[in-house]
C-alpha positions as CSV (number, residue, x, y, z in Angstrom):
1,M,-19.9,2.0,-5.5
2,R,-19.7,1.4,-1.7
3,Q,-20.9,-2.1,-2.0
4,L,-18.4,-3.0,-4.7
5,G,-15.6,-1.2,-2.9
6,F,-16.3,-3.1,0.3
7,H,-16.5,-6.4,-1.6
8,S,-13.2,-5.7,-3.4
9,T,-11.4,-4.7,-0.3
10,T,-12.6,-7.7,1.7
11,V,-11.7,-10.2,-1.0
12,F,-8.3,-8.7,-1.6
13,A,-7.5,-8.7,2.2
14,E,-8.4,-12.4,2.3
15,Q,-6.0,-13.0,-0.6
16,L,-3.2,-11.0,1.1
17,A,-3.8,-12.9,4.3
18,T,-2.6,-16.1,2.5
19,L,0.8,-14.4,2.4
20,D,0.5,-13.3,6.0
21,L,0.2,-9.6,4.9
22,T,-2.3,-6.8,5.3
23,A,-3.1,-4.2,2.7
24,A,-1.0,-1.8,4.7
25,H,2.0,-4.1,4.5
26,A,1.6,-4.5,0.7
27,G,1.1,-0.8,0.1
28,I,4.2,0.1,2.1
29,L,6.3,-2.5,0.2
30,R,5.1,-1.2,-3.1
31,A,5.9,2.4,-2.2
32,I,9.4,1.4,-1.0
33,A,10.0,-0.6,-4.2
34,A,8.8,2.3,-6.3
35,E,11.3,4.8,-4.7
36,S,14.2,2.9,-3.2
37,G,16.0,4.9,-0.5
38,R,13.0,7.0,0.4
39,S,13.2,8.2,4.1
40,Q,10.7,7.0,6.6
41,H,9.5,10.6,7.0
42,D,8.9,11.0,3.3
43,L,7.1,7.7,3.1
44,S,4.9,8.7,5.9
45,A,4.0,11.9,4.1
46,Y,3.4,10.1,0.8
47,L,1.1,7.6,2.5
48,G,-0.7,10.2,4.6
49,V,0.0,8.3,7.8
50,V,1.6,9.6,11.0
51,P,5.3,8.4,11.4
52,A,4.6,6.6,14.7
53,R,2.0,4.4,13.0
54,L,4.2,3.7,10.1
55,V,7.1,2.5,12.3
56,G,5.2,-0.5,13.6
57,Y,4.6,-1.7,10.0
58,L,8.2,-1.1,9.0
59,D,9.4,-3.0,12.1
60,E,7.2,-6.0,11.1
61,L,8.4,-5.9,7.5
62,E,12.0,-5.6,8.6
63,E,11.7,-8.5,11.1
64,R,10.4,-10.7,8.3
65,G,13.3,-9.8,6.1
66,Y,11.3,-7.9,3.5
67,L,12.9,-4.5,3.9
68,E,16.0,-2.9,5.5
69,R,16.7,0.4,7.0
70,R,20.0,2.2,6.3
71,R,21.3,5.5,7.7
72,N,20.8,8.3,5.2
73,C,24.3,9.4,4.2
74,A,23.3,13.0,3.9
75,D,21.4,13.1,7.1
76,R,22.3,10.4,9.6
77,R,19.2,11.2,11.7
78,R,17.1,9.7,8.9
79,N,16.6,6.1,7.8
80,A,16.5,5.2,4.1
81,L,14.3,2.3,3.2
82,Y,15.2,-0.5,0.8
83,I,13.3,-3.6,-0.2
84,T,15.3,-6.8,0.1
85,A,15.5,-9.7,-2.4
86,E,12.9,-11.5,-0.3
87,G,10.7,-8.4,-0.3
88,K,10.9,-8.3,-4.1
89,K,9.9,-11.9,-4.3
90,L,6.9,-11.3,-2.0
91,L,6.0,-8.1,-3.9
92,R,5.9,-10.1,-7.2
93,R,3.4,-12.5,-5.5
94,V,1.3,-9.6,-4.3
95,V,1.3,-8.1,-7.8
96,G,0.1,-11.5,-9.1
97,L,-2.7,-11.6,-6.6
98,A,-3.7,-8.0,-7.4
99,R,-3.8,-8.8,-11.2
100,Q,-5.9,-11.9,-10.5
101,H,-8.2,-9.9,-8.3
102,D,-8.6,-7.2,-10.9
103,D,-9.3,-9.7,-13.6
104,Q,-12.0,-11.4,-11.5
105,L,-13.6,-8.0,-10.8
106,G,-13.5,-7.0,-14.4
107,A,-14.5,-10.3,-15.9
108,A,-18.0,-9.3,-16.7
109,L,-16.8,-6.2,-18.6
110,G,-14.0,-7.7,-20.8
111,P,-10.5,-6.2,-21.1
112,E,-11.4,-3.1,-23.1
113,N,-14.3,-2.0,-20.8
114,T,-12.2,-2.8,-17.8
115,C,-9.5,-0.4,-19.0
116,V,-12.1,2.3,-19.5
117,L,-13.5,1.7,-16.1
118,L,-10.1,2.0,-14.5
119,D,-9.4,5.3,-16.3
120,L,-12.8,6.6,-15.2
121,L,-12.1,5.6,-11.6
122,T,-8.7,7.2,-11.6
123,T,-10.2,10.4,-12.8
124,V,-12.8,10.3,-10.0
125,A,-10.1,9.5,-7.4
126,R,-7.9,12.4,-8.6
127,H,-10.9,14.8,-8.6
128,Q,-11.5,13.8,-4.9
129,G,-7.9,14.7,-4.1
130,L,-6.8,11.1,-3.5
131,T,-3.1,10.1,-4.0
132,P,-3.1,7.6,-6.9
133,Y,-2.6,4.0,-5.8
134,V,-2.6,4.8,-2.1
135,H,-5.4,3.4,-0.1
136,P,-7.2,6.3,1.7
137,G,-7.6,4.0,4.7
138,Y,-4.1,5.0,5.9
139,G,-5.1,8.5,6.7
140,A,-8.6,7.4,8.0
141,L,-7.0,4.9,10.4
142,D,-4.8,7.6,11.9
143,R,-7.8,10.0,12.3
144,W,-9.8,7.2,13.9
145,M,-6.9,6.4,16.3
146,A,-6.5,10.0,17.3
147,Q,-10.2,10.3,18.1
148,S,-10.2,7.1,20.0
149,R,-7.6,8.2,22.5
150,P,-8.9,9.2,26.0
């Protein structure tokens, strides 16, 4: 499983690089699109990443025109996050790459067995306490960064 996971992650990262994105950028965009208006704080908790780390990614995506921050009407100390029209276009391309990637990985199994495999992997992930569709690397990166500080 480790070998296939590493291979899958590496190949998909290379595909995302053609769009000048990292997996973190893509995951953040997907999460914002899934719940428009979510606060930075709530997004941080959902992804399992410290807010300070998330801000850098959000800044990059905002500078590129893929998302915008708006003051939360109920709590002006918070920013609400929204994906822009350009961000939606980019996300459609990311979804297309992800589908191609999944199709290539599952080609040896065929469509029915690929669905069974995905169901089984989802069950294993949930049993391990993982948030569905969120790469566990977000939290691991923050733990690594915290340990690396002098």
